C-alpha positions in Angstrom: 81.5 198.6 121.4 79.0 201.2 122.0 79.4 204.9 120.6 77.5 207.9 119.3 77.5 208.8 115.6 75.7 212.3 115.4 77.8 213.8 112.5 79.9 211.0 111.0 80.2 210.6 107.2 79.5 207.1 105.9 82.5 205.1 104.8 83.0 202.0 102.6 81.4 199.7 105.3 78.3 201.7 105.2 78.0 201.8 101.4 78.6 198.1 101.2 76.0 197.6 104.0 73.5 199.5 101.7 74.2 197.1 98.9 73.2 194.3 101.5 69.9 196.1 102.2 69.1 196.1 98.7 68.6 192.3 98.8 65.5 192.2 101.0 64.1 195.1 99.4 64.3 193.7 95.8 62.5 190.5 96.9 59.8 192.1 98.9 58.9 194.3 95.9 59.2 191.4 93.3 57.0 189.2 95.5 54.1 191.8 95.2 54.1 191.1 91.5 55.8 187.9 90.4 53.1 185.4 91.6 50.4 187.2 89.3 51.9 185.5 86.3 51.7 182.2 88.1 48.0 182.3 88.5 47.0 180.1 85.6 49.6 177.4 86.6 48.4 177.5 90.4 44.8 177.2 89.2 45.7 174.2 87.2 47.8 172.4 89.8 45.8 173.3 93.2 42.4 174.0 91.8 41.4 176.9 94.1 38.0 178.5 94.0 37.7 181.9 92.7 37.7 183.3 96.4 40.5 181.2 97.3 42.6 182.5 94.1 42.0 186.1 95.2 43.3 185.4 98.8 46.3 183.8 97.2 47.3 186.7 95.4 46.1 189.3 97.8 46.9 188.2 101.4 50.6 188.8 101.0 49.9 192.5 100.3 47.3 192.6 103.0 49.5 191.6 105.7 52.6 193.6 104.4 50.4 196.8 104.8 48.8 195.7 108.1 52.1 194.9 110.0 54.4 197.6 108.6 53.8 200.3 111.5 53.8 197.4 114.2 57.2 196.0 112.9 58.7 199.6 112.5 57.9 200.3 116.1 59.3 196.8 117.1 62.4 197.3 115.2 63.0 200.5 117.3 62.8 198.6 120.4 64.7 195.3 119.8 67.2 196.5 117.2 66.7 197.2 113.5 69.4 194.5 112.3 68.0 192.0 114.6 64.5 192.5 113.2 65.8 192.5 109.6 67.7 189.3 110.0 64.9 187.4 111.8 62.5 188.6 109.2 64.8 187.4 106.5 65.1 183.9 108.0 61.3 183.8 108.4 60.8 185.0 104.8 63.0 182.3 103.4 61.4 179.4 105.4 57.8 180.8 104.5 58.9 180.9 100.7 60.0 177.3 100.9 56.6 176.2 102.5 54.7 178.2 100.0 56.5 176.7 96.8 55.7 173.2 98.0 52.0 173.9 99.0 49.7 171.1 98.4 46.4 172.9 98.8 45.0 176.3 98.2 44.6 176.7 102.0 48.2 175.9 102.7 49.3 178.3 99.8 46.9 181.0 101.4 48.6 180.4 105.0 52.2 180.4 103.8 51.6 183.7 101.6 50.3 185.2 104.8 53.4 184.3 106.7 55.3 185.7 103.7 53.4 188.9 104.4 54.1 189.1 108.1 57.8 188.5 107.4 57.9 191.0 104.6 56.5 193.7 107.0 59.7 193.4 108.9 62.0 194.1 106.1 61.1 197.3 104.5 61.0 199.6 107.4 64.2 198.0 108.8 66.1 198.8 105.7 64.8 202.4 105.5 65.5 203.1 109.2 69.0 201.5 109.1 69.7 204.0 106.2 68.6 206.8 108.5 71.2 205.8 111.2 74.0 204.4 108.9 73.9 207.7 106.9 73.7 210.6 109.6 75.3 213.2 106.9 72.2 214.7 105.1 73.6 214.7 101.7 74.6 211.0 101.9 71.5 210.0 103.6 69.4 211.5 100.6 71.5 209.7 98.0 71.2 206.4 100.0 67.6 206.7 100.2 67.6 207.6 96.3 69.4 204.2 95.7 67.0 202.5 98.1 63.9 203.9 95.9 65.6 202.8 92.8 65.9 199.2 94.1 62.2 199.1 95.0 61.3 200.2 91.5 63.8 197.7 90.0 62.3 195.0 92.0 58.7 195.8 91.1 59.4 195.8 87.3 61.6 192.8 87.0 59.3 190.6 89.0 57.0 189.8 86.0 59.9 189.1 83.5 61.7 186.9 85.9 58.4 185.2 86.8 57.8 184.5 83.1 61.0 183.2 82.3 60.8 180.9 85.4 57.4 179.6 84.4 58.7 178.8 80.9 61.1 176.1 82.2 59.9 175.3 85.9 56.7 174.9 87.9 54.9 177.7 89.6 56.7 177.1 92.9 60.0 178.3 91.3 58.8 181.8 91.5 59.0 181.5 95.4 62.1 179.4 95.7 64.3 182.2 94.2 63.8 184.1 97.6 65.7 181.4 99.6 69.3 181.9 98.3 69.1 185.8 98.5 67.8 185.6 102.1 70.4 183.1 103.1 72.9 185.5 101.8 71.3 188.4 103.8 71.5 186.4 107.0 75.1 185.5 106.7 76.5 188.8 105.3 74.2 191.1 107.4 76.0 190.7 110.7 79.3 191.5 109.1 78.3 194.8 107.4 75.1 196.1 109.2 75.5 197.8 112.5 72.7 197.5 115.0 70.7 200.4 116.0 68.0 200.6 118.7 66.2 202.8 121.1 68.7 203.0 124.1 65.7 203.3 126.5 63.0 201.1 125.0 59.7 200.6 126.6 57.0 198.0 126.4 55.0 198.2 123.3 51.3 198.8 123.8 49.4 195.6 122.6 46.1 197.2 122.2 47.8 199.8 119.7 49.4 196.8 117.8 46.0 195.3 117.2 44.1 198.4 116.3 46.8 199.4 113.8 46.7 196.1 112.0 42.9 195.8 112.0 42.6 199.4 110.7 45.1 199.1 107.8 44.0 195.5 106.7 40.3 196.5 106.7 41.1 199.6 104.6 43.3 197.8 102.1 40.8 195.0 101.9 38.1 197.4 101.1 39.6 199.2 98.4 41.0 196.1 96.8 37.4 194.6 97.0 36.1 197.7 95.2 38.7 197.4 92.5 38.1 193.6 92.0 34.2 194.2 91.8 34.4 197.1 89.6 32.9 199.5 92.4 32.0 199.6 95.9 29.5 196.9 97.3 28.2 196.1 100.8 31.5 194.2 101.8 33.5 197.3 100.6 31.5 199.7 102.8 31.6 197.4 105.8 35.4 197.1 105.5 36.0 200.7 105.1 33.7 201.7 107.9 35.5 199.2 110.1 39.0 200.4 109.1 38.1 204.2 109.6 36.4 203.4 113.0 39.5 201.4 114.2 41.9 203.9 112.9 40.0 206.8 114.8 40.4 204.7 118.0 44.1 204.1 117.1 44.8 207.8 116.7 42.9 208.7 120.0 44.9 206.2 121.9 48.2 207.4 120.6 47.3 211.0 121.4 46.6 209.9 125.0 49.8 207.7 125.3 53.0 208.9 126.7 53.6 210.8 130.2 51.2 209.8 132.8 49.5 207.1 130.8 51.7 204.3 131.7 52.1 203.2 128.0 54.2 204.1 125.0 52.7 205.3 121.8 53.2 203.2 118.7 53.4 206.3 116.7 54.5 209.8 117.8 51.6 211.7 116.3 53.4 215.1 116.9 55.1 214.5 113.8 52.0 215.3 111.8 52.2 218.8 113.4 55.4 219.4 111.1 54.4 220.7 107.7 57.2 219.1 106.0 56.4 215.8 107.4 52.7 215.9 106.7 53.4 217.5 103.3 56.0 214.7 102.3 53.5 211.9 103.4 50.9 213.7 101.0 53.6 213.7 98.1 54.2 210.1 98.6 50.4 209.0 98.8 49.6 211.2 95.7 52.7 209.9 93.6 51.8 206.3 94.3 48.1 206.9 94.0 48.4 208.1 90.4 51.2 205.9 89.4 49.6 202.7 90.6 46.2 203.6 89.2 47.5 204.7 85.7 49.8 201.7 85.4 47.0 199.3 86.4 45.1 200.6 83.3 48.0 200.9 80.9 49.0 197.3 81.5 45.5 196.2 80.6 45.7 198.6 77.6 49.0 196.8 76.4 47.4 193.3 76.6 43.7 193.8 75.6 44.0 196.8 73.2 47.4 196.5 71.7 47.4 192.7 72.0 50.8 191.9 73.9 51.1 189.0 75.9 51.8 189.4 79.7 55.5 188.7 79.3 55.7 191.3 76.4 53.7 193.7 78.5 56.1 193.3 81.5 59.0 193.8 79.2 57.6 197.0 77.7 57.4 198.4 81.2 61.0 198.0 81.9 62.0 201.5 80.4 59.8 203.0 82.9 61.7 201.3 85.7 65.1 202.7 84.4 63.7 206.1 84.1 62.5 205.7 87.7 66.1 204.5 88.8 67.5 207.7 87.0 65.1 210.0 88.7 65.7 208.4 92.1 69.4 208.7 91.8 69.6 212.0 90.0 67.4 213.8 92.5 69.9 213.6 95.4 72.5 214.7 93.3 70.6 217.8 92.0 69.4 218.6 95.6 73.1 219.6 96.5 72.7 222.5 94.0 69.2 223.1 93.4 66.4 223.8 96.0 64.3 220.6 96.7 61.1 222.5 96.0 62.3 223.1 92.4 63.2 219.6 91.9 59.7 218.4 93.1 58.0 221.1 91.0 60.1 219.9 87.9 58.7 216.3 88.7 55.2 217.8 88.8 55.7 219.3 85.3 56.8 216.2 83.9 54.1 214.4 85.4 51.6 216.9 83.9 53.2 216.6 80.4 53.3 212.8 80.3 49.6 212.5 81.5 48.4 214.9 79.1 50.0 212.6 76.4 48.3 209.6 77.8 45.1 211.4 77.9 45.4 211.5 73.9 47.0 208.2 73.2 45.0 205.7 70.9 45.3 203.4 68.1 47.6 200.5 67.3 50.7 202.5 66.8 50.3 203.9 70.4 53.2 201.8 71.9 56.1 204.1 71.5 54.0 207.0 72.7 53.0 205.0 75.9 56.6 203.7 76.6 57.9 207.5 76.2 55.2 209.0 78.4 55.2 206.5 81.0 59.1 206.7 81.3 58.9 210.6 81.6 56.1 210.2 84.2 58.3 207.9 86.4 61.3 210.0 86.0 59.6 212.9 87.6 57.6 210.8 90.2 60.7 208.9 91.5 62.4 212.1 92.1 59.5 213.3 94.1 59.2 210.0 96.1 62.8 210.0 96.8 62.9 213.6 98.3 59.7 213.3 100.2 60.7 209.9 101.7 64.0 211.5 102.8 61.9 214.2 104.6 59.8 211.8 106.4 62.6 209.7 107.5 64.7 212.9 108.6 61.7 214.3 110.5 61.7 211.6 113.3 64.4 211.3 116.2 66.8 208.6 115.3 65.5 206.1 118.0 62.0 206.4 116.3 63.1 206.2 112.5 61.6 202.8 112.4 58.2 203.9 113.1 58.5 206.9 110.8 59.8 204.7 108.1 56.9 202.4 108.4 54.5 205.4 108.2 55.9 206.1 104.8 55.7 202.6 103.5 52.1 202.1 104.9 51.1 205.4 103.1 52.3 204.0 99.9 50.5 200.8 100.3 47.2 202.4 101.2 47.6 205.0 98.4 48.4 202.2 95.7 45.4 200.3 96.8 43.3 203.2 96.5 44.7 204.4 93.2 43.9 201.0 91.7 40.3 200.9 93.0 39.1 204.7 92.6 40.8 205.1 89.2 40.1 201.6 88.0 36.4 202.0 89.0 36.2 205.3 87.3 37.6 203.7 84.1 35.2 200.8 84.5 32.2 203.3 84.7 33.3 205.1 81.5 33.8 201.8 79.8 30.6 200.3 80.8 28.7 203.6 79.6 30.3 203.8 76.2 30.5 200.2 75.2 26.8 199.9 75.8 26.1 202.4 73.0 28.7 200.9 70.6 27.9 197.1 70.4 27.0 196.0 67.0 23.5 194.4 66.4 23.1 190.8 66.3 25.2 190.0 69.2 24.1 186.9 71.2 23.0 187.9 74.7 25.9 185.9 76.4 28.5 187.9 74.3 26.7 191.3 75.0 26.6 190.7 78.6 30.4 189.8 78.8 31.3 192.9 76.7 29.3 195.2 78.9 31.3 193.7 82.0 34.8 194.1 81.2 37.2 194.6 78.3 38.7 191.2 79.0 35.1 189.6 78.7 34.7 191.4 75.3 38.0 190.0 74.1 37.0 186.5 75.2 33.7 186.8 73.7 34.9 188.1 70.3 37.3 185.0 69.9 34.2 182.8 69.8 32.2 184.9 67.3 32.7 185.2 63.6 34.9 188.1 62.2 31.8 190.0 61.0 30.7 190.3 64.6 33.9 189.8 66.7 35.7 192.6 64.8 33.1 195.4 65.6 32.7 194.2 69.0 36.4 194.4 69.8 36.6 197.9 68.1 33.7 199.1 70.3 35.2 197.5 73.4 38.7 198.9 72.8 37.4 202.4 72.1 35.3 202.3 75.3 38.3 201.2 77.4 40.5 203.8 75.8 37.9 206.4 76.7 38.2 205.4 80.3 42.0 205.6 80.2 41.8 209.1 78.7 39.5 210.2 81.6 41.8 208.7 84.3 44.7 210.4 82.7 42.9 213.9 82.6 41.8 213.4 86.3 45.4 212.5 87.3 46.6 215.8 85.8 44.3 217.5 88.1 45.7 215.5 91.0 49.3 216.4 90.1 48.4 220.1 90.1 47.2 219.6 93.6 50.5 217.8 94.4 52.3 221.0 93.1 50.3 223.2 95.4 50.8 221.3 98.3 54.5 221.2 97.7 54.6 225.0 97.4 52.5 225.5 100.5 54.2 222.7 102.9 57.6 221.7 101.6 59.6 225.2 101.6 61.6 224.1 104.7 64.7 221.7 104.5 64.1 218.4 106.3 67.4 218.6 108.3 66.5 222.0 109.7 62.8 222.2 110.1 61.4 218.8 110.5 63.2 217.3 113.3 61.1 216.5 116.3 62.8 216.9 119.6 62.4 213.9 122.0 59.9 214.2 124.7 60.9 215.4 128.1 60.6 212.0 129.6 62.7 210.7 126.8 65.7 212.7 127.6 66.1 211.2 130.9 69.1 208.6 130.8 69.8 208.9 127.2 72.0 210.9 124.8 70.7 213.6 122.4 71.8 211.1 119.7 71.0 207.3 119.0 73.2 204.9 120.5 74.5 202.5 117.9 76.1 199.1 118.3 78.7 197.6 115.7 79.8 194.3 115.8 
């Protein structure tokens, strides 16, 4: 049966469907982090080279980011539920293949397949929420729950991976995907409605290739800079390629549409709306700072405070819980408080927590770090929820898949940039300060290792007598702490910029100011609302 749902309030079926949509979201977010703990076991079993090991850990994220826009647009055309269930089946099959990989090359290839399949899941879940919850208040709450699910998945990935690795082989961290995806494929058709563009057009293959190449090149460039402690020739080549191809992609979208014979992959008119562009900026800045600071804090917990990887992962759980509270509380408050006020409150909590992190040091810093990080994620999750809701509400329902993918792609790029740029800043401070603080009498190999990274300093100190190892550790840990302080201070300035952008660009309500009307040619032969099919 086909019908329109312009102003319906969601019922029990839609809320049960939202619970089903949490399944792929949890797994995709977990898979971004869970395999990192398995790196030593993979190295011992498959014996990859250092380059192969980097591709094993990174290729999944590269391809998730690269295919988000394409898969979001594809879902608009063939149906969001169809794409979600097809991607879920592919994700489960690729997980099984990856778990039983017998060579580094096989694991890289299967992780790549996982990335392509994962790119079908995230925009499908968010765009389905846009259509399942046409009531603005219910939609905002549903997106808050969606945001909370992603945070939970990212945070529980390392602890779950640690437990599995204690009792099973490294492939078990991938096999946990299979029963969840089987459940999704079985239950999804019963609880999830189908939504698609009622008058779909053929996708432009050139735009697809341009978008994939642009995003993957940019993500590769910034990740390479992070891994090498700064940009090198490969970084600049990848960044230049990504920017050039991205420019060509934007020009092609601007020239697509009426009279061109091709349909744009992204409706670039959305960027003319202040609320849409401002909300994407909010998402980008929040993820940029959150990813960059978290990257350094996790190292601080292990290399300065001496926690194990599993202990460090468990220490980060309170931040995830705070993020869940912020993501769910923001939509409730938005019913009584202006959205701009909630965003500015999130900005204020971010400034306060980062100021605390800019002063933290010493072996008794753990409680302070937990409290500051929890407060920061409480505020940032509220900002992300409301900004994501604005982005999704800005697009016409038949194009919500592409708009959702834009939000996800912004987050992926911003996270990679945050780790690369803020991590490089911290590395520069570390190398400058540690060179002046190394004790005399160090062997050249130990001094060189200490000047390179804090991890190298810790490893070198373990091989030295206490009279040299102790002062070496003190100097290296002090230098790393100085880098963390500077990054936190820089992030304070970025949060201030975030607040100014919110005041300038986000005064309008998303349900009154941001909706983009369909093109004139889109109005022919279609309703003003999206047609949904429920089975």
